[in-house]
N, C-alpha and C positions, 0 to 999 in steps of 0.2 A: 215329403216326408212319409206320408201314408200312416196307416194304423199299425198298432203293434202286431196284430194278427197278420196283416199283409207282409210286414217286415220279416216276422218269424217264419211264415210260410215260404218265403223266398230264400231261406238259407239252405245251403247245400245239404246238411244233414237232414232237414225236414223234407226237402225234395226227394231225398232217397227214401225216407220213410213212406212218403206218398207213392213213389214208384213201386215200392215193395207190394203195396195193396193191389196195384194194377198187374204186377207180375204174378201174384198169387192167382188171380182170376184167369190170367192167360194160361198158367200152368194147369189149372182145374179144367179149363175148356179143352186144352190139348189132351188131357187124360181121358176126358169123357168122350172125345171124338176119335179115339184110337191112336194117339201119338204119344205113347208112354215115355219113349226116350227123350223127346222134346220137352215133355212135361217135367221130367226129372231135371233136365238141364236148366229150364226156366225156374223151377223151384229152387235149385241150387243157387243160382244167381240171386234170387229173392232172399235166400238164407244169408248169403254174403253181405247183402245190403243191411241186414239186421245188425251185424257186427260193425260194418263200415260206418253207419250213421252215427253210432255212439262214439266211436273212435274219432271221427271227424269233428263231432260236436265238441269233444274235450280238447282236441288239438287246436281247433280254430276258435276256441273259447265262445262257442255258440250253443251252449246248453240252454234250453228253454223249457218252460212249463209245457208249451205246445209240443215240443219234441218228446217229452215224457208221455203225453197223451197219445201222440201218433204212434210211438213205439208200442205202447200197450195195445192200442187199437190194431196195429199191424199183427201183433202176436195172436190176438183173438181171431182176426180174419183168417190168418194162416191155419191156425189149429182147427177152427170150426169148418173152414172150407174143405181142407183135405179130408177131415173126418166124414163130412157129408158125401164127398166123392167116393171114399173107401166103402161107405155103407151102400151107396148106389151100385158100386161094382161088386158087392157081395163079399168084401174083405172082412167086414165086421158086422155083428149084429147091430140093429139100431139101438139096442140098450147101451152100447158103448157111447154113442152120440148123446143119448139122453142123460147118462151119468156125467159126461163132460159139460153139457149145457146147464144141468142142475147146479153143478158146483159154480160155474161162471156167473150164473144169474144170482145165486146166493151171495157170493162175494161182491158182485156189482151192487147189490142192494145194500150191503153193509157199508161199502165205500160211499155210496150216495148219501146215506144217513150221516156217516162221519164227516163228509165234506160240508154238508149243510149245517153241521154243528161245530165246524172249525177244528175238527179232530183229524190229524194226519194218519192215514192208513197206507203208508208207502209199501212198495214191493218188499217181499222177503226173500231169503235165499232159496227156500224150497219152491216158491212160485217161479223164480228165475230158472231153477233146475228143471222144473216141470215143463217150462216152455222149450228148453233145450231138448229134453227127452221126447216131447211130442213132435218137435220140429224134425229131429233125426228120424223118428219113427215114420213120419210122413214120407220122408224121402225113401226110406227102405221099402215101405208098402208100395209106393208108386214104382220103384225100381223092380219089384217083383213081377210087374206086368211087361217089362222090356223083354222081347223075345230072346235077346242075346244071353239073358241070365236064366233061361229055361232050365238048364241042368242044375242050377242052384236055387231054383224058385222056392223050394220047401224051406231052405235055410233062411231066405229073405223073409218068408212068411212067419217063421218062428221068431226071427229077430224083430219083425214088425209087432208081433203079439207081445213080446217081452217089452218092447219100447212103449206100446200103448198101455200095458198093465202097469209098468213103472211110472209112466206119465200120470195116469189116473191116481195111483197111490200117492205120488208126490203132490198132485193137485188137491187131494183131500187132506193131506198133511198140512199144506200151506193154508188151506181154507180153515182148518182148525185154528191155526195161529191167528188168522185174520178175525175169525169170529170171537176168539178169546179177547182180542184187543177191542173189538166192537162191543162186546158184553161189558167190559170194564168202562168204556166210555159211556155206554148207555146208562149203566147203573150210577154213574157220577154226573149225569146231565142235570144241570141246575135249572133247566128250563121246563121241567116237568111240573 
């Protein structure tokens, strides 16, 4: 029979989520070693697994708590990894990465407190939209390094800038919603 963790890790949707993390790091390594087209291709496959794992989980009736954790983890790994690579390649100022990480750490802290006190702080629409914006922006920023797009490189860079600005704006909007829910829960905590 095995443990619950073992059973859930072995489901196809969760294996796809785990594979996405590996693909993200392969994509980053390809980007940093001068293979931008391959990096974009691998990143695109990683993006497809993001949609495929959820679809399969619902279709196969294999939605799990672990799947939700892995999906959130994969999003964070994807977003933070491509931003680190973009900063290393000079596409963005490190301030962009710091703003992103600040938001993620604040929301994570609020989620941890809520979880420890039995309060559900699930994903919200703005948070999901933020992940999509940042994911697509990452692919556009990587694609700007592909030699074949050199004539349109400036367009790709502008689209990447718009994507990252939109993603950060959405991330702070969703953080506001999360923190309002946290503040309500904190104010009503009976264990104080």
